[in-house]
C-alpha positions as CSV (number, residue, x, y, z in Angstrom):
1,M,-1.9,68.6,60.5
2,E,1.1,66.4,59.9
3,V,1.0,64.5,56.6
4,K,2.6,61.2,56.0
5,R,3.5,59.9,52.6
6,I,2.6,56.2,51.9
7,I,4.3,54.5,49.0
8,N,2.4,51.4,47.8
9,L,4.7,49.2,45.7
10,I,3.0,46.4,43.9
11,I,5.1,43.8,42.0
12,L,2.8,41.6,40.0
13,D,3.6,38.3,38.2
14,A,2.8,38.4,34.5
15,S,4.3,35.0,33.5
16,G,2.4,32.7,31.2
17,S,1.0,30.6,34.1
18,M,-1.1,33.7,35.2
19,E,-3.3,33.3,32.2
20,S,-5.5,30.8,34.0
21,I,-6.5,33.5,36.5
22,Y,-5.9,36.5,34.2
23,N,-9.3,38.2,34.6
24,Q,-9.3,37.8,38.4
25,A,-5.8,39.1,38.6
26,L,-6.5,42.2,36.5
27,S,-9.8,43.0,38.4
28,G,-8.1,42.3,41.7
29,V,-5.3,44.7,41.1
30,N,-7.8,47.3,40.1
31,E,-9.7,46.7,43.3
32,T,-6.4,47.3,45.1
33,I,-6.0,50.6,43.3
34,Q,-9.5,51.6,44.4
35,T,-8.7,50.6,48.0
36,I,-5.8,53.0,47.9
37,H,-8.0,55.7,46.5
38,V,-10.5,55.2,49.4
39,G,-7.6,55.1,51.9
40,Q,-6.6,58.6,50.9
41,K,-10.2,59.9,51.1
42,D,-10.7,58.3,54.5
43,H,-7.4,59.5,55.9
44,S,-6.5,62.8,54.5
45,E,-3.3,62.9,56.6
46,L,-2.0,60.0,54.6
47,K,-0.8,61.1,51.1
48,Q,-0.9,58.0,49.0
49,F,1.4,57.1,46.1
50,L,1.6,54.0,43.8
51,T,4.5,52.2,42.1
52,L,3.2,49.3,40.1
53,A,5.1,46.9,37.8
54,S,4.4,43.6,36.2
55,F,7.1,41.1,35.3
56,N,7.8,37.9,33.3
57,S,11.2,37.2,31.6
58,G,13.4,38.1,28.7
59,R,14.9,41.5,27.6
60,D,11.7,43.5,28.4
61,Y,10.7,41.4,31.4
62,L,9.7,44.4,33.5
63,K,6.8,46.7,32.7
64,V,6.5,49.7,35.0
65,K,3.0,51.3,34.8
66,Y,3.3,53.8,37.7
67,S,6.4,55.1,39.5
68,K,5.7,56.9,42.8
69,T,2.6,58.4,41.2
70,P,0.1,60.3,43.4
71,I,-2.9,58.1,43.7
72,D,-5.2,60.8,42.4
73,E,-3.4,60.4,39.0
74,V,-3.7,56.6,38.9
75,K,-6.2,54.9,36.7
76,E,-7.3,51.3,36.6
77,L,-5.2,48.9,34.5
78,T,-6.5,47.7,31.1
79,Q,-5.7,44.5,29.2
80,D,-3.0,46.4,27.3
81,D,-1.3,47.2,30.6
82,Y,-1.1,43.6,31.8
83,V,-0.1,40.8,29.4
84,A,0.7,37.3,30.7
85,C,3.5,35.4,29.0
86,G,7.0,34.0,29.6
87,C,8.7,32.8,32.7
88,T,9.2,34.2,36.2
89,A,12.1,36.6,36.8
90,L,11.0,37.3,40.4
91,Y,14.3,38.2,42.0
92,D,15.2,40.6,39.1
93,A,11.8,42.3,39.4
94,M,12.0,42.7,43.2
95,G,15.6,43.8,43.1
96,E,15.1,46.4,40.4
97,M,11.8,47.9,41.8
98,I,12.8,47.9,45.4
99,S,16.3,49.4,44.9
100,E,14.9,52.0,42.5
101,L,12.2,53.1,45.0
102,K,14.8,53.1,47.8
103,R,16.6,55.9,45.9
104,K,13.5,58.0,45.6
105,I,12.1,58.1,49.1
106,T,12.9,60.0,52.3
107,P,13.3,58.4,55.8
108,E,9.9,59.8,56.8
109,D,8.0,57.9,54.1
110,R,6.3,54.6,54.8
111,V,6.5,51.9,52.2
112,L,4.2,48.9,51.7
113,V,5.6,46.3,49.3
114,T,3.2,43.7,47.9
115,V,4.6,40.8,45.8
116,I,2.0,38.6,44.0
117,T,3.1,35.5,42.1
118,D,1.7,32.1,41.2
119,G,5.0,30.3,40.8
120,Y,8.7,30.0,41.8
121,E,11.5,32.1,40.6
122,N,13.0,30.6,37.4
123,A,14.5,33.2,35.1
124,S,16.4,36.0,37.0
125,Q,19.8,37.0,35.6
126,H,20.9,39.9,37.8
127,W,19.7,39.3,41.3
128,S,19.9,36.2,43.6
129,G,17.8,35.1,46.5
130,P,20.5,36.0,49.1
131,Q,20.8,39.5,47.6
132,I,17.0,40.0,47.8
133,K,17.0,38.8,51.4
134,S,19.8,41.2,52.4
135,L,17.9,44.1,50.8
136,V,14.6,43.2,52.3
137,E,16.0,42.8,55.8
138,E,17.8,46.1,55.6
139,L,14.7,47.9,54.6
140,R,12.4,46.1,57.1
141,H,14.6,47.7,59.8
142,E,14.0,51.1,58.2
143,G,10.2,50.7,58.5
144,W,9.3,49.2,55.2
145,T,6.5,46.6,55.3
146,F,6.8,43.6,52.9
147,T,4.1,41.1,52.0
148,Y,4.4,38.0,49.8
149,I,1.2,36.5,48.2
150,G,1.8,33.2,46.4
151,A,0.1,30.1,44.9
152,N,1.5,26.7,44.0
153,Q,4.3,26.8,46.5
154,D,5.2,26.7,50.2
155,V,4.6,30.4,50.6
156,E,6.1,30.7,54.1
157,A,9.3,29.0,53.1
158,V,9.7,30.9,49.8
159,A,9.0,34.3,51.5
160,G,11.2,33.4,54.4
161,S,14.1,32.7,52.1
162,M,13.8,36.3,51.0
163,G,13.4,37.7,54.5
164,I,9.7,38.4,54.2
165,R,7.5,37.5,57.2
166,N,4.0,38.6,56.1
167,T,2.6,35.9,53.8
168,L,-0.7,34.9,52.2
169,A,-1.3,31.7,50.2
170,F,-4.1,31.5,47.6
171,D,-5.6,28.8,45.4
172,E,-5.0,29.4,41.7
173,T,-8.7,29.4,40.9
174,E,-11.1,32.2,40.0
175,E,-12.6,31.9,43.5
176,G,-9.3,31.6,45.3
177,T,-7.8,34.6,43.5
178,S,-10.8,36.8,44.2
179,A,-10.7,35.8,47.9
180,M,-7.0,36.6,48.0
181,F,-7.5,40.1,46.8
182,D,-10.4,40.6,49.2
183,K,-8.2,39.6,52.1
184,D,-5.4,41.8,50.9
185,G,-7.8,44.7,50.6
186,G,-8.9,44.3,54.2
187,A,-5.4,44.1,55.4
188,R,-4.4,47.2,53.5
189,N,-7.4,49.1,55.0
190,R,-6.3,48.1,58.5
191,F,-2.7,49.1,57.7
192,F,-3.9,52.6,56.7
193,K,-6.0,53.0,59.8
194,K,-3.2,52.0,62.0
195,L,-0.8,54.4,60.3
196,A,-3.3,57.2,60.7
197,R,-3.8,56.3,64.4
198,D,-0.1,56.2,65.1
199,L,0.4,59.5,63.3
200,A,-2.3,61.1,65.5
201,L,-0.6,59.7,68.6
202,G,2.9,60.8,67.5
203,K,4.2,57.2,67.2
204,H,6.9,56.5,64.6
205,C,7.6,52.8,64.4
206,L,10.8,51.9,62.5
207,I,10.5,48.1,62.8
208,E,8.1,46.3,60.5
209,E,5.4,44.3,62.2
210,D,4.7,40.8,61.1
211,D,0.9,40.6,61.5
212,Y,-0.2,42.4,58.4
213,F,-2.8,39.8,57.3
214,D,-4.1,39.2,60.9
215,E,-7.7,40.1,61.1
216,K,-7.9,42.1,64.3
């Protein structure tokens, strides 16, 4: 049986404004980890890996918890793993994590990038919006799937400025954050099922689809 490696990259905002939804964000990410675990159990032909980093600002703005780690070795995050403070160096976090992962994968791997933030970029020092857009568009044409999940902003406009087409807006409340993670979990499940089906049929799509969050 052919086996396809799936790399799940999660880039999670850990700026101070996330404190208002801290518990829901932490539990939601852990639910996402469990969704990936279940995805591997349900589709043994998909070998799941996780890269997960949280970000804020300053010298140690990026905290990488997992780096292309087999999902069987991944445990849920604790409060020590996720600390909310500082500003939002979104471009730096995306540029660093995406470019690092790019160096580690093969052309046969499928990559699903999930960016979760409750605010606008305001602290990056090394990467700009146009640089992120160029990188995203390059990798989209290599089969990477990018999703942008945001609150307190025009999500489609912000994501579009970075070349990302799959977007989800959420209300920065306990209920809104929980609902957002539920919707993302359903979309991730559908993504895994489609990849397994395509693998069985011998399909190898190299262009990212832009209907990730569509419930169909």
